[in-house]
All heavy atoms as a GROMACS GRO file, in nm:
protein
  607
    1MET      N    1   1.180  -0.400   1.923
    1MET     CA    2   1.225  -0.261   1.948
    1MET      C    3   1.117  -0.171   1.970
    1MET      O    4   1.012  -0.176   1.908
    1MET     CB    5   1.312  -0.217   1.827
    1MET     CG    6   1.369  -0.080   1.851
    1MET     SD    7   1.506  -0.043   1.743
    1MET     CE    8   1.619  -0.175   1.800
    2SER      N    9   1.130  -0.084   2.075
    2SER     CA   10   1.024  -0.001   2.114
    2SER      C   11   1.013   0.115   2.020
    2SER      O   12   1.106   0.164   1.960
    2SER     CB   13   1.041   0.052   2.258
    2SER     OG   14   1.151   0.145   2.261
    3ASP      N   15   0.890   0.176   2.010
    3ASP     CA   16   0.868   0.292   1.932
    3ASP      C   17   0.951   0.409   1.981
    3ASP      O   18   1.003   0.491   1.904
    3ASP     CB   19   0.720   0.332   1.932
    3ASP     CG   20   0.633   0.235   1.859
    3ASP    OD1   21   0.681   0.158   1.782
    3ASP    OD2   22   0.509   0.237   1.876
    4ASN      N   23   0.965   0.415   2.121
    4ASN     CA   24   1.044   0.531   2.176
    4ASN      C   25   1.185   0.529   2.122
    4ASN      O   26   1.242   0.634   2.109
    4ASN     CB   27   1.036   0.517   2.330
    4ASN     CG   28   0.900   0.562   2.385
    4ASN    OD1   29   0.827   0.630   2.310
    4ASN    ND2   30   0.868   0.514   2.504
    5LYS      N   31   1.243   0.407   2.113
    5LYS     CA   32   1.390   0.406   2.066
    5LYS      C   33   1.394   0.459   1.925
    5LYS      O   34   1.486   0.535   1.895
    5LYS     CB   35   1.438   0.262   2.078
    5LYS     CG   36   1.587   0.252   2.039
    5LYS     CD   37   1.642   0.123   2.068
    5LYS     CE   38   1.794   0.127   2.030
    5LYS     NZ   39   1.872   0.006   2.041
    6VAL      N   40   1.305   0.423   1.840
    6VAL     CA   41   1.309   0.469   1.701
    6VAL      C   42   1.293   0.623   1.703
    6VAL      O   43   1.360   0.693   1.635
    6VAL     CB   44   1.199   0.404   1.614
    6VAL    CG1   45   1.187   0.457   1.479
    6VAL    CG2   46   1.225   0.255   1.604
    7ILE      N   47   1.191   0.671   1.779
    7ILE     CA   48   1.168   0.809   1.774
    7ILE      C   49   1.288   0.892   1.828
    7ILE      O   50   1.328   0.986   1.780
    7ILE     CB   51   1.038   0.848   1.860
    7ILE    CG1   52   0.914   0.793   1.782
    7ILE    CG2   53   1.028   0.996   1.891
    7ILE    CD1   54   0.785   0.786   1.867
    8ASN      N   55   1.344   0.839   1.933
    8ASN     CA   56   1.461   0.904   1.986
    8ASN      C   57   1.584   0.905   1.884
    8ASN      O   58   1.654   1.002   1.875
    8ASN     CB   59   1.509   0.828   2.120
    8ASN     CG   60   1.428   0.866   2.236
    8ASN    OD1   61   1.362   0.976   2.233
    8ASN    ND2   62   1.416   0.774   2.331
    9GLU      N   63   1.607   0.796   1.807
    9GLU     CA   64   1.694   0.794   1.710
    9GLU      C   65   1.681   0.904   1.614
    9GLU      O   66   1.768   0.975   1.566
    9GLU     CB   67   1.706   0.665   1.633
    9GLU     CG   68   1.760   0.542   1.715
    9GLU     CD   69   1.772   0.418   1.632
    9GLU    OE1   70   1.820   0.414   1.521
    9GLU    OE2   71   1.708   0.317   1.687
   10VAL      N   72   1.549   0.915   1.567
   10VAL     CA   73   1.514   1.018   1.463
   10VAL      C   74   1.545   1.158   1.520
   10VAL      O   75   1.595   1.244   1.452
   10VAL     CB   76   1.370   0.994   1.414
   10VAL    CG1   77   1.336   1.118   1.324
   10VAL    CG2   78   1.354   0.865   1.338
   11LEU      N   79   1.491   1.183   1.647
   11LEU     CA   80   1.511   1.312   1.709
   11LEU      C   81   1.655   1.345   1.730
   11LEU      O   82   1.696   1.448   1.709
   11LEU     CB   83   1.432   1.315   1.837
   11LEU     CG   84   1.283   1.318   1.824
   11LEU    CD1   85   1.215   1.320   1.958
   11LEU    CD2   86   1.233   1.433   1.740
   12ASN      N   87   1.743   1.248   1.754
   12ASN     CA   88   1.886   1.270   1.770
   12ASN      C   89   1.948   1.312   1.641
   12ASN      O   90   2.034   1.400   1.636
   12ASN     CB   91   1.961   1.146   1.842
   12ASN     CG   92   1.932   1.129   1.976
   12ASN    OD1   93   1.895   1.224   2.054
   12ASN    ND2   94   1.945   1.010   2.026
   13GLU      N   95   1.909   1.243   1.535
   13GLU     CA   96   1.949   1.279   1.399
   13GLU      C   97   1.909   1.416   1.361
   13GLU      O   98   1.981   1.490   1.302
   13GLU     CB   99   1.908   1.172   1.292
   13GLU     CG  100   1.956   1.191   1.162
   13GLU     CD  101   2.103   1.165   1.144
   13GLU    OE1  102   2.162   1.086   1.219
   13GLU    OE2  103   2.168   1.236   1.058
   14LEU      N  104   1.781   1.453   1.386
   14LEU     CA  105   1.737   1.580   1.362
   14LEU      C  106   1.820   1.683   1.439
   14LEU      O  107   1.859   1.789   1.380
   14LEU     CB  108   1.595   1.588   1.398
   14LEU     CG  109   1.519   1.725   1.375
   14LEU    CD1  110   1.526   1.765   1.216
   14LEU    CD2  111   1.372   1.720   1.414
   15ARG      N  112   1.837   1.668   1.574
   15ARG     CA  113   1.919   1.755   1.645
   15ARG      C  114   2.056   1.782   1.587
   15ARG      O  115   2.103   1.892   1.573
   15ARG     CB  116   1.930   1.711   1.789
   15ARG     CG  117   1.812   1.746   1.870
   15ARG     CD  118   1.841   1.695   2.025
   15ARG     NE  119   1.714   1.666   2.086
   15ARG     CZ  120   1.667   1.538   2.104
   15ARG    NH1  121   1.740   1.439   2.071
   15ARG    NH2  122   1.548   1.518   2.161
   16SER      N  123   2.119   1.674   1.545
   16SER     CA  124   2.248   1.679   1.484
   16SER      C  125   2.251   1.763   1.351
   16SER      O  126   2.332   1.840   1.334
   16SER     CB  127   2.303   1.538   1.457
   16SER     OG  128   2.426   1.544   1.393
   17ALA      N  129   2.138   1.739   1.277
   17ALA     CA  130   2.130   1.811   1.150
   17ALA      C  131   2.114   1.963   1.188
   17ALA      O  132   2.163   2.050   1.114
   17ALA     CB  133   2.012   1.757   1.072
   18ARG      N  134   2.032   1.992   1.284
   18ARG     CA  135   2.006   2.131   1.323
   18ARG      C  136   2.136   2.194   1.367
   18ARG      O  137   2.160   2.324   1.346
   18ARG     CB  138   1.904   2.145   1.434
   18ARG     CG  139   1.765   2.105   1.388
   18ARG     CD  140   1.702   2.238   1.333
   18ARG     NE  141   1.569   2.208   1.279
   18ARG     CZ  142   1.534   2.255   1.160
   18ARG    NH1  143   1.615   2.320   1.088
   18ARG    NH2  144   1.409   2.224   1.124
   19ILE      N  145   2.218   2.128   1.442
   19ILE     CA  146   2.356   2.184   1.495
   19ILE      C  147   2.450   2.200   1.376
   19ILE      O  148   2.515   2.302   1.368
   19ILE     CB  149   2.409   2.089   1.601
   19ILE    CG1  150   2.323   2.090   1.725
   19ILE    CG2  151   2.559   2.120   1.629
   19ILE    CD1  152   2.362   1.987   1.818
   20ASN      N  153   2.450   2.108   1.283
   20ASN     CA  154   2.558   2.103   1.178
   20ASN      C  155   2.526   2.173   1.047
   20ASN      O  156   2.608   2.196   0.965
   20ASN     CB  157   2.606   1.966   1.148
   20ASN     CG  158   2.666   1.902   1.276
   20ASN    OD1  159   2.763   1.959   1.329
   20ASN    ND2  160   2.623   1.795   1.313
   21HIS      N  161   2.389   2.204   1.033
   21HIS     CA  162   2.347   2.264   0.907
   21HIS      C  163   2.241   2.370   0.922
   21HIS      O  164   2.165   2.375   1.026
   21HIS     CB  165   2.282   2.154   0.815
   21HIS     CG  166   2.371   2.035   0.792
   21HIS    ND1  167   2.480   2.039   0.708
   21HIS    CD2  168   2.372   1.911   0.842
   21HIS    CE1  169   2.544   1.918   0.705
   21HIS    NE2  170   2.491   1.844   0.787
   22GLU      N  171   2.241   2.467   0.834
   22GLU     CA  172   2.139   2.571   0.838
   22GLU      C  173   2.002   2.518   0.812
   22GLU      O  174   1.987   2.411   0.760
   22GLU     CB  175   2.172   2.686   0.732
   22GLU     CG  176   2.304   2.747   0.764
   22GLU     CD  177   2.342   2.858   0.663
   22GLU    OE1  178   2.250   2.895   0.576
   22GLU    OE2  179   2.447   2.910   0.664
   23ASP      N  180   1.904   2.602   0.831
   23ASP     CA  181   1.772   2.571   0.780
   23ASP      C  182   1.771   2.562   0.632
   23ASP      O  183   1.852   2.632   0.562
   23ASP     CB  184   1.668   2.681   0.821
   23ASP     CG  185   1.643   2.692   0.968
   23ASP    OD1  186   1.692   2.597   1.041
   23ASP    OD2  187   1.577   2.787   1.010
   24PHE      N  188   1.679   2.485   0.572
   24PHE     CA  189   1.656   2.479   0.434
   24PHE      C  190   1.625   2.622   0.383
   24PHE      O  191   1.543   2.688   0.442
   24PHE     CB  192   1.556   2.382   0.382
   24PHE     CG  193   1.586   2.237   0.411
   24PHE    CD1  194   1.492   2.156   0.470
   24PHE    CD2  195   1.712   2.187   0.398
   24PHE    CE1  196   1.523   2.018   0.494
   24PHE    CE2  197   1.747   2.047   0.431
   24PHE     CZ  198   1.654   1.967   0.474
   25HIS      N  199   1.689   2.669   0.274
   25HIS     CA  200   1.664   2.802   0.231
   25HIS      C  201   1.543   2.810   0.136
   25HIS      O  202   1.491   2.918   0.108
   25HIS     CB  203   1.793   2.849   0.144
   25HIS     CG  204   1.910   2.856   0.232
   25HIS    ND1  205   2.002   2.777   0.242
   25HIS    CD2  206   1.940   2.964   0.319
   25HIS    CE1  207   2.096   2.813   0.327
   25HIS    NE2  208   2.058   2.924   0.375
   26SER      N  209   1.496   2.690   0.091
   26SER     CA  210   1.373   2.684  -0.001
   26SER      C  211   1.316   2.551   0.012
   26SER      O  212   1.385   2.444   0.053
   26SER     CB  213   1.406   2.730  -0.136
   26SER     OG  214   1.488   2.626  -0.196
   27ARG      N  215   1.196   2.532  -0.037
   27ARG     CA  216   1.135   2.398  -0.051
   27ARG      C  217   1.214   2.309  -0.144
   27ARG      O  218   1.215   2.184  -0.131
   27ARG     CB  219   0.979   2.413  -0.080
   27ARG     CG  220   0.960   2.463  -0.219
   27ARG     CD  221   0.808   2.485  -0.242
   27ARG     NE  222   0.777   2.537  -0.377
   27ARG     CZ  223   0.778   2.655  -0.420
   27ARG    NH1  224   0.807   2.749  -0.320
   27ARG    NH2  225   0.747   2.690  -0.535
   28TRP      N  226   1.274   2.375  -0.242
   28TRP     CA  227   1.354   2.305  -0.335
   28TRP      C  228   1.477   2.238  -0.282
   28TRP      O  229   1.504   2.126  -0.301
   28TRP     CB  230   1.389   2.390  -0.464
   28TRP     CG  231   1.272   2.458  -0.519
   28TRP    CD1  232   1.238   2.586  -0.510
   28TRP    CD2  233   1.159   2.397  -0.596
   28TRP    NE1  234   1.114   2.610  -0.574
   28TRP    CE2  235   1.066   2.500  -0.624
   28TRP    CE3  236   1.142   2.261  -0.638
   28TRP    CZ2  237   0.949   2.468  -0.689
   28TRP    CZ3  238   1.022   2.241  -0.705
   28TRP    CH2  239   0.930   2.342  -0.736
   29GLU      N  240   1.546   2.316  -0.201
   29GLU     CA  241   1.657   2.267  -0.131
   29GLU      C  242   1.630   2.154  -0.033
   29GLU      O  243   1.690   2.053  -0.033
   29GLU     CB  244   1.741   2.374  -0.053
   29GLU     CG  245   1.854   2.326   0.019
   29GLU     CD  246   1.922   2.434   0.113
   29GLU    OE1  247   1.858   2.529   0.154
   29GLU    OE2  248   2.035   2.411   0.137
   30GLY      N  249   1.520   2.180   0.042
   30GLY     CA  250   1.467   2.073   0.131
   30GLY      C  251   1.432   1.949   0.062
   30GLY      O  252   1.470   1.836   0.095
   31PHE      N  253   1.365   1.957  -0.050
   31PHE     CA  254   1.328   1.837  -0.129
   31PHE      C  255   1.450   1.769  -0.175
   31PHE      O  256   1.453   1.645  -0.174
   31PHE     CB  257   1.236   1.876  -0.241
   31PHE     CG  258   1.199   1.761  -0.332
   31PHE    CD1  259   1.099   1.676  -0.293
   31PHE    CD2  260   1.269   1.731  -0.450
   31PHE    CE1  261   1.062   1.566  -0.373
   31PHE    CE2  262   1.242   1.623  -0.534
   31PHE     CZ  263   1.136   1.531  -0.484
   32CYS      N  264   1.548   1.842  -0.233
   32CYS     CA  265   1.667   1.777  -0.275
   32CYS      C  266   1.744   1.702  -0.170
   32CYS      O  267   1.793   1.590  -0.196
   32CYS     CB  268   1.770   1.883  -0.344
   32CYS     SG  269   1.701   1.947  -0.504
   33VAL      N  270   1.757   1.759  -0.052
   33VAL     CA  271   1.827   1.687   0.055
   33VAL      C  272   1.743   1.564   0.098
   33VAL      O  273   1.801   1.459   0.114
   33VAL     CB  274   1.838   1.782   0.185
   33VAL    CG1  275   1.880   1.705   0.302
   33VAL    CG2  276   1.927   1.900   0.148
   34LEU      N  277   1.613   1.575   0.102
   34LEU     CA  278   1.527   1.458   0.135
   34LEU      C  279   1.542   1.351   0.018
   34LEU      O  280   1.562   1.230   0.060
   34LEU     CB  281   1.382   1.503   0.144
   34LEU     CG  282   1.284   1.394   0.186
   34LEU    CD1  283   1.325   1.323   0.313
   34LEU    CD2  284   1.140   1.457   0.205
   35GLN      N  285   1.541   1.399  -0.103
   35GLN     CA  286   1.561   1.298  -0.208
   35GLN      C  287   1.694   1.236  -0.204
   35GLN      O  288   1.709   1.115  -0.232
   35GLN     CB  289   1.547   1.368  -0.346
   35GLN     CG  290   1.552   1.275  -0.463
   35GLN     CD  291   1.532   1.349  -0.595
   35GLN    OE1  292   1.569   1.472  -0.609
   35GLN    NE2  293   1.467   1.285  -0.682
   36GLU      N  294   1.801   1.305  -0.168
   36GLU     CA  295   1.934   1.242  -0.156
   36GLU      C  296   1.937   1.144  -0.054
   36GLU      O  297   1.991   1.031  -0.064
   36GLU     CB  298   2.038   1.352  -0.121
   36GLU     CG  299   2.180   1.308  -0.096
   36GLU     CD  300   2.273   1.407  -0.056
   36GLU    OE1  301   2.226   1.532  -0.037
   36GLU    OE2  302   2.387   1.374  -0.027
   37GLU      N  303   1.868   1.167   0.063
   37GLU     CA  304   1.866   1.065   0.167
   37GLU      C  305   1.785   0.942   0.119
   37GLU      O  306   1.820   0.826   0.159
   37GLU     CB  307   1.804   1.124   0.301
   37GLU     CG  308   1.882   1.234   0.363
   37GLU     CD  309   2.021   1.193   0.399
   37GLU    OE1  310   2.049   1.064   0.420
   37GLU    OE2  311   2.109   1.282   0.415
   38MET      N  312   1.677   0.970   0.048
   38MET     CA  313   1.603   0.854  -0.007
   38MET      C  314   1.688   0.769  -0.100
   38MET      O  315   1.677   0.645  -0.095
   38MET     CB  316   1.468   0.905  -0.079
   38MET     CG  317   1.358   0.944   0.016
   38MET     SD  318   1.296   0.815   0.108
   38MET     CE  319   1.236   0.703  -0.024
   39CYS      N  320   1.776   0.838  -0.187
   39CYS     CA  321   1.856   0.765  -0.276
   39CYS      C  322   1.952   0.680  -0.203
   39CYS      O  323   1.979   0.569  -0.235
   39CYS     CB  324   1.926   0.866  -0.372
   39CYS     SG  325   1.818   0.936  -0.499
   40GLU      N  326   2.006   0.727  -0.093
   40GLU     CA  327   2.099   0.644  -0.006
   40GLU      C  328   2.032   0.533   0.050
   40GLU      O  329   2.090   0.418   0.058
   40GLU     CB  330   2.168   0.745   0.095
   40GLU     CG  331   2.258   0.846   0.034
   40GLU     CD  332   2.307   0.951   0.137
   40GLU    OE1  333   2.272   0.931   0.260
   40GLU    OE2  334   2.378   1.044   0.099
   41LEU      N  335   1.910   0.544   0.090
   41LEU     CA  336   1.830   0.434   0.145
   41LEU      C  337   1.804   0.333   0.036
   41LEU      O  338   1.819   0.216   0.050
   41LEU     CB  339   1.699   0.485   0.211
   41LEU     CG  340   1.602   0.375   0.264
   41LEU    CD1  341   1.679   0.282   0.365
   41LEU    CD2  342   1.479   0.440   0.317
   42TRP      N  343   1.767   0.375  -0.085
   42TRP     CA  344   1.746   0.300  -0.190
   42TRP      C  345   1.870   0.213  -0.231
   42TRP      O  346   1.856   0.095  -0.257
   42TRP     CB  347   1.697   0.378  -0.313
   42TRP     CG  348   1.678   0.297  -0.436
   42TRP    CD1  349   1.732   0.318  -0.550
   42TRP    CD2  350   1.573   0.199  -0.455
   42TRP    NE1  351   1.690   0.222  -0.645
   42TRP    CE2  352   1.585   0.161  -0.600
   42TRP    CE3  353   1.478   0.142  -0.377
   42TRP    CZ2  354   1.508   0.055  -0.646
   42TRP    CZ3  355   1.394   0.042  -0.434
   42TRP    CH2  356   1.413   0.001  -0.562
   43LYS      N  357   1.983   0.274  -0.229
   43LYS     CA  358   2.106   0.204  -0.261
   43LYS      C  359   2.121   0.092  -0.166
   43LYS      O  360   2.156  -0.022  -0.206
   43LYS     CB  361   2.221   0.299  -0.242
   43LYS     CG  362   2.360   0.235  -0.273
   43LYS     CD  363   2.467   0.338  -0.256
   43LYS     CE  364   2.605   0.266  -0.260
   43LYS     NZ  365   2.716   0.354  -0.223
   44GLU      N  366   2.093   0.114  -0.033
   44GLU     CA  367   2.101   0.000   0.066
   44GLU      C  368   2.009  -0.106   0.041
   44GLU      O  369   2.033  -0.227   0.055
   44GLU     CB  370   2.099   0.054   0.207
   44GLU     CG  371   2.206   0.142   0.252
   44GLU     CD  372   2.351   0.081   0.238
   44GLU    OE1  373   2.363  -0.043   0.258
   44GLU    OE2  374   2.441   0.152   0.207
   45VAL      N  375   1.881  -0.054   0.012
   45VAL     CA  376   1.775  -0.158  -0.008
   45VAL      C  377   1.806  -0.256  -0.131
   45VAL      O  378   1.775  -0.370  -0.125
   45VAL     CB  379   1.642  -0.086  -0.031
   45VAL    CG1  380   1.529  -0.178  -0.090
   45VAL    CG2  381   1.594  -0.022   0.090
   46CYS      N  382   1.868  -0.200  -0.232
   46CYS     CA  383   1.899  -0.276  -0.350
   46CYS      C  384   2.020  -0.370  -0.336
   46CYS      O  385   2.041  -0.446  -0.432
   46CYS     CB  386   1.924  -0.177  -0.466
   46CYS     SG  387   1.781  -0.093  -0.519
   47GLU      N  388   2.084  -0.361  -0.223
   47GLU     CA  389   2.198  -0.461  -0.210
   47GLU      C  390   2.140  -0.603  -0.197
   47GLU      O  391   2.034  -0.620  -0.149
   47GLU     CB  392   2.277  -0.428  -0.079
   47GLU     CG  393   2.350  -0.298  -0.082
   47GLU     CD  394   2.472  -0.312  -0.173
   47GLU    OE1  395   2.542  -0.418  -0.182
   47GLU    OE2  396   2.506  -0.214  -0.244
   48LYS      N  397   2.223  -0.692  -0.244
   48LYS     CA  398   2.174  -0.839  -0.247
   48LYS      C  399   2.135  -0.887  -0.101
   48LYS      O  400   2.030  -0.949  -0.090
   48LYS     CB  401   2.271  -0.929  -0.295
   48LYS     CG  402   2.234  -1.073  -0.318
   48LYS     CD  403   2.340  -1.151  -0.387
   48LYS     CE  404   2.284  -1.294  -0.410
   48LYS     NZ  405   2.379  -1.387  -0.482
   49GLU      N  406   2.221  -0.852  -0.001
   49GLU     CA  407   2.190  -0.883   0.135
   49GLU      C  408   2.224  -0.759   0.216
   49GLU      O  409   2.326  -0.750   0.276
   49GLU     CB  410   2.267  -1.003   0.185
   49GLU     CG  411   2.236  -1.129   0.110
   49GLU     CD  412   2.310  -1.251   0.164
   49GLU    OE1  413   2.346  -1.259   0.280
   49GLU    OE2  414   2.336  -1.344   0.081
   50PRO      N  415   2.129  -0.662   0.211
   50PRO     CA  416   2.159  -0.538   0.283
   50PRO      C  417   2.172  -0.554   0.436
   50PRO      O  418   2.087  -0.617   0.499
   50PRO     CB  419   2.038  -0.462   0.247
   50PRO     CG  420   1.929  -0.555   0.217
   50PRO     CD  421   1.991  -0.676   0.161
   51PRO      N  422   2.273  -0.494   0.493
   51PRO     CA  423   2.288  -0.496   0.637
   51PRO      C  424   2.176  -0.411   0.692
   51PRO      O  425   2.152  -0.294   0.656
   51PRO     CB  426   2.423  -0.430   0.656
   51PRO     CG  427   2.496  -0.421   0.524
   51PRO     CD  428   2.392  -0.428   0.428
   52LYS      N  429   2.100  -0.472   0.780
   52LYS     CA  430   1.989  -0.397   0.843
   52LYS      C  431   2.034  -0.276   0.924
   52LYS      O  432   1.960  -0.177   0.914
   52LYS     CB  433   1.918  -0.489   0.944
   52LYS     CG  434   1.835  -0.600   0.871
   52LYS     CD  435   1.763  -0.688   0.972
   52LYS     CE  436   1.680  -0.787   0.888
   52LYS     NZ  437   1.600  -0.876   0.983
   53LYS      N  438   2.153  -0.271   0.980
   53LYS     CA  439   2.205  -0.158   1.052
   53LYS      C  440   2.219  -0.038   0.954
   53LYS      O  441   2.170   0.065   0.987
   53LYS     CB  442   2.341  -0.192   1.118
   53LYS     CG  443   2.399  -0.074   1.196
   53LYS     CD  444   2.529  -0.114   1.255
   53LYS     CE  445   2.578  -0.005   1.330
   53LYS     NZ  446   2.713  -0.038   1.402
   54LEU      N  447   2.268  -0.055   0.835
   54LEU     CA  448   2.284   0.045   0.737
   54LEU      C  449   2.155   0.095   0.685
   54LEU      O  450   2.132   0.213   0.672
   54LEU     CB  451   2.377   0.005   0.620
   54LEU     CG  452   2.518  -0.019   0.660
   54LEU    CD1  453   2.601  -0.064   0.533
   54LEU    CD2  454   2.583   0.104   0.722
   55MET      N  455   2.059   0.007   0.653
   55MET     CA  456   1.928   0.048   0.615
   55MET      C  457   1.860   0.128   0.716
   55MET      O  458   1.792   0.233   0.689
   55MET     CB  459   1.838  -0.080   0.582
   55MET     CG  460   1.870  -0.147   0.447
   55MET     SD  461   1.741  -0.262   0.389
   55MET     CE  462   1.735  -0.370   0.528
   56ARG      N  463   1.875   0.085   0.843
   56ARG     CA  464   1.813   0.158   0.957
   56ARG      C  465   1.863   0.298   0.972
   56ARG      O  466   1.793   0.391   0.979
   56ARG     CB  467   1.833   0.076   1.084
   56ARG     CG  468   1.772   0.147   1.209
   56ARG     CD  469   1.813   0.079   1.329
   56ARG     NE  470   1.731   0.132   1.443
   56ARG     CZ  471   1.612   0.091   1.480
   56ARG    NH1  472   1.562  -0.015   1.412
   56ARG    NH2  473   1.546   0.134   1.578
   57GLN      N  474   1.999   0.308   0.957
   57GLN     CA  475   2.072   0.441   0.965
   57GLN      C  476   2.016   0.532   0.851
   57GLN      O  477   1.982   0.654   0.880
   57GLN     CB  478   2.218   0.424   0.943
   57GLN     CG  479   2.283   0.368   1.071
   57GLN     CD  480   2.433   0.338   1.047
   57GLN    OE1  481   2.484   0.355   0.935
   57GLN    NE2  482   2.509   0.317   1.154
   58GLU      N  483   2.002   0.487   0.731
   58GLU     CA  484   1.949   0.564   0.627
   58GLU      C  485   1.810   0.604   0.643
   58GLU      O  486   1.764   0.709   0.620
   58GLU     CB  487   1.974   0.493   0.487
   58GLU     CG  488   2.118   0.473   0.445
   58GLU     CD  489   2.197   0.606   0.446
   58GLU    OE1  490   2.139   0.719   0.419
   58GLU    OE2  491   2.318   0.599   0.454
   59ALA      N  492   1.726   0.504   0.694
   59ALA     CA  493   1.581   0.531   0.716
   59ALA      C  494   1.560   0.636   0.820
   59ALA      O  495   1.475   0.723   0.809
   59ALA     CB  496   1.507   0.398   0.753
   60VAL      N  497   1.646   0.630   0.923
   60VAL     CA  498   1.642   0.737   1.034
   60VAL      C  499   1.678   0.868   0.972
   60VAL      O  500   1.611   0.981   1.007
   60VAL     CB  501   1.739   0.691   1.148
   60VAL    CG1  502   1.756   0.815   1.242
   60VAL    CG2  503   1.686   0.576   1.228
   61GLN      N  504   1.768   0.873   0.885
   61GLN     CA  505   1.808   1.007   0.824
   61GLN      C  506   1.693   1.049   0.732
   61GLN      O  507   1.668   1.174   0.731
   61GLN     CB  508   1.934   0.985   0.742
   61GLN     CG  509   2.059   0.969   0.822
   61GLN     CD  510   2.186   0.946   0.747
   61GLN    OE1  511   2.184   0.931   0.630
   61GLN    NE2  512   2.290   0.928   0.815
   62VAL      N  513   1.624   0.970   0.662
   62VAL     CA  514   1.508   1.006   0.580
   62VAL      C  515   1.398   1.064   0.676
   62VAL      O  516   1.348   1.172   0.645
   62VAL     CB  517   1.451   0.887   0.496
   62VAL    CG1  518   1.322   0.920   0.446
   62VAL    CG2  519   1.558   0.843   0.396
   63ALA      N  520   1.378   1.000   0.778
   63ALA     CA  521   1.272   1.046   0.874
   63ALA      C  522   1.307   1.184   0.927
   63ALA      O  523   1.228   1.270   0.936
   63ALA     CB  524   1.254   0.935   0.989
   64ALA      N  525   1.433   1.198   0.971
   64ALA     CA  526   1.479   1.329   1.030
   64ALA      C  527   1.468   1.440   0.927
   64ALA      O  528   1.424   1.554   0.953
   64ALA     CB  529   1.625   1.313   1.077
   65MET      N  530   1.506   1.417   0.797
   65MET     CA  531   1.496   1.518   0.693
   65MET      C  532   1.363   1.540   0.664
   65MET      O  533   1.326   1.658   0.626
   65MET     CB  534   1.581   1.474   0.570
   65MET     CG  535   1.737   1.479   0.598
   65MET     SD  536   1.799   1.631   0.662
   65MET     CE  537   1.818   1.594   0.838
   66ALA      N  538   1.272   1.445   0.674
   66ALA     CA  539   1.133   1.470   0.644
   66ALA      C  540   1.080   1.570   0.748
   66ALA      O  541   0.996   1.664   0.713
   66ALA     CB  542   1.049   1.347   0.636
   67ILE      N  543   1.112   1.548   0.870
   67ILE     CA  544   1.065   1.637   0.979
   67ILE      C  545   1.131   1.771   0.964
   67ILE      O  546   1.066   1.879   0.974
   67ILE     CB  547   1.104   1.583   1.111
   67ILE    CG1  548   1.029   1.461   1.149
   67ILE    CG2  549   1.089   1.692   1.230
   67ILE    CD1  550   1.079   1.379   1.270
   68LYS      N  551   1.264   1.788   0.929
   68LYS     CA  552   1.325   1.912   0.902
   68LYS      C  553   1.256   1.984   0.788
   68LYS      O  554   1.236   2.108   0.789
   68LYS     CB  555   1.476   1.888   0.879
   68LYS     CG  556   1.551   2.014   0.867
   68LYS     CD  557   1.697   1.978   0.862
   68LYS     CE  558   1.791   2.102   0.869
   68LYS     NZ  559   1.780   2.203   0.763
   69PHE      N  560   1.216   1.910   0.677
   69PHE     CA  561   1.141   1.969   0.565
   69PHE      C  562   1.015   2.041   0.612
   69PHE      O  563   0.985   2.139   0.578
   69PHE     CB  564   1.120   1.861   0.467
   69PHE     CG  565   1.041   1.917   0.339
   69PHE    CD1  566   1.112   1.969   0.234
   69PHE    CD2  567   0.906   1.909   0.334
   69PHE    CE1  568   1.053   2.026   0.122
   69PHE    CE2  569   0.841   1.963   0.227
   69PHE     CZ  570   0.912   2.019   0.118
   70ILE      N  571   0.943   1.954   0.695
   70ILE     CA  572   0.813   2.010   0.742
   70ILE      C  573   0.834   2.134   0.822
   70ILE      O  574   0.764   2.232   0.809
   70ILE     CB  575   0.743   1.902   0.828
   70ILE    CG1  576   0.699   1.782   0.747
   70ILE    CG2  577   0.626   1.966   0.903
   70ILE    CD1  578   0.656   1.660   0.825
   71GLU      N  579   0.936   2.129   0.915
   71GLU     CA  580   0.965   2.246   0.999
   71GLU      C  581   1.013   2.364   0.920
   71GLU      O  582   0.968   2.482   0.949
   71GLU     CB  583   1.062   2.212   1.108
   71GLU     CG  584   1.012   2.116   1.210
   71GLU     CD  585   1.117   2.078   1.316
   71GLU    OE1  586   1.235   2.101   1.289
   71GLU    OE2  587   1.071   2.020   1.417
   72ASP      N  588   1.098   2.345   0.825
   72ASP     CA  589   1.158   2.455   0.754
   72ASP      C  590   1.078   2.506   0.629
   72ASP      O  591   1.095   2.621   0.597
   72ASP     CB  592   1.302   2.418   0.702
   72ASP     CG  593   1.408   2.390   0.809
   72ASP    OD1  594   1.375   2.418   0.932
   72ASP    OD2  595   1.511   2.349   0.776
   73CYS      N  596   1.004   2.419   0.576
   73CYS     CA  597   0.942   2.456   0.440
   73CYS      C  598   0.785   2.466   0.454
   73CYS      O  599   0.725   2.518   0.356
   73CYS     CB  600   0.980   2.352   0.334
   73CYS     SG  601   1.158   2.341   0.316
   74CYS      N  602   0.731   2.412   0.550
   74CYS     CA  603   0.579   2.408   0.552
   74CYS      C  604   0.525   2.502   0.648
   74CYS      O  605   0.448   2.482   0.733
   74CYS     CB  606   0.530   2.266   0.572
   74CYS     SG  607   0.585   2.147   0.452
   0.00000   0.00000   0.00000
């Protein structure tokens, strides 16, 4: 899989988050959202035979929220 496809997935997720949610109101809120996404990824990782598609979706959401955190809080 090409790097461009992964980057496009992350940017599409970020665009969707920007459309559907406000900016983070604080670094604390941003951290909590990022932590929630990490917990969802962790849940998939811990499955006995995790579906790669679900892990990928969660990882893309983590990446998008990390970028949103940087933009909104840093």
